[in-house]
C-alpha positions in Angstrom: 0.0 0.0 0.0 1.2 3.4 -0.8 1.7 6.2 1.7 -1.4 7.5 3.4 -1.8 11.3 3.3 -3.3 13.3 6.2 -5.3 16.4 5.5 -5.8 18.2 8.9 -9.2 19.8 9.1 -9.3 21.0 12.8 -8.5 24.5 11.7 -11.0 24.6 8.8 -14.3 26.3 8.6 -17.3 24.0 7.9 -17.4 25.4 4.3 -13.7 24.7 3.8 -14.1 21.2 5.3 -17.0 20.4 3.0 -15.0 21.7 0.0 -12.2 19.3 0.8 -14.7 16.4 1.2 -16.0 17.0 -2.2 -12.6 15.9 -3.6 -13.3 12.2 -2.9 -15.8 9.5 -1.9 -16.2 9.0 1.9 -18.2 6.8 4.1 -21.2 9.2 4.0 -21.3 8.7 0.2 -21.1 4.9 0.2 -24.9 4.3 0.4 -25.4 6.6 -2.5 -22.6 5.0 -4.6 -24.3 1.5 -4.2 -27.8 2.9 -4.9 -29.4 2.4 -1.4 -29.7 6.1 -0.4 -33.3 7.2 -0.9 -32.3 10.8 -0.7 -29.7 11.1 -3.4 -28.9 9.2 -6.7 -25.5 8.1 -7.7 -25.8 10.5 -10.6 -26.5 13.4 -8.3 -23.5 12.5 -6.2 -21.3 12.3 -9.3 -22.6 15.7 -10.4 -21.8 17.2 -7.0 -18.3 15.7 -6.8 -17.4 16.9 -10.3 -18.8 20.4 -9.8 -21.7 20.0 -12.3 -24.2 20.7 -9.5 -23.8 22.7 -6.3 -24.9 20.6 -3.3 -28.2 21.8 -1.9 -28.3 19.9 1.4 -27.1 22.0 4.3 -28.2 19.7 7.1 -31.3 18.9 9.1 -32.2 17.9 12.7 -30.7 14.4 12.3 -27.3 15.7 11.0 -27.3 18.5 13.6 -27.9 16.0 16.5 -25.5 13.5 15.0 -22.7 16.1 15.1 -23.6 17.2 18.6 -23.5 13.6 19.9 -20.2 12.6 18.3 -18.1 13.3 21.4 -20.6 11.7 23.7 -20.6 8.5 21.6 -16.8 8.4 21.5 -16.6 8.8 25.3 -19.2 6.1 25.8 -17.2 3.7 23.5 -14.0 4.5 25.5 -15.8 3.7 28.8 -17.6 0.6 27.5 -14.5 -1.0 26.0 -11.8 0.4 28.2 -10.1 2.2 25.4 -8.4 5.5 25.0 -10.2 7.6 22.4 -8.9 10.9 21.2 -10.2 13.5 18.8 -8.3 13.7 15.5 -10.3 15.6 12.9 -8.5 14.7 9.7 -9.2 13.3 6.2 -7.0 10.4 5.1 -6.4 9.3 1.5 -3.8 7.4 -0.4 -2.3 7.8 -3.8 -3.3 4.2 -4.6 -7.0 5.2 -4.3 -7.0 9.0 -4.6 -10.9 9.1 -4.8 -11.3 7.3 -1.5 -11.4 9.5 1.6 -11.7 8.5 5.3 -13.0 11.4 7.3 -12.0 10.8 10.9 -13.3 12.5 14.0 -11.9 10.3 16.7 -9.4 7.4 16.8 -8.8 4.6 19.3 -5.2 4.7 20.7 -3.8 1.3 21.2 
């Protein structure tokens, strides 16, 4: 496997972070890619990622609460499994698969 690149996003605005995420396919896009997302078609995702369309979705109650609960879920995981969990907001990608992004919020320290 080729080198994994780290794109720090802890100092980015939400707009900057979203722009970086548009450069690749991440876990949030997986359901759309395989055609099981009832809210977006694979074509619409392609159009957004290539700049043909400007994304219209800016969030809703579910995404707002999901974001608010990220830290609590990470803390609960750490307690339940006796693990050290630290915040590490980065995007990972490799030259081998430049279209594939991993957007991390927290990592487990072994």
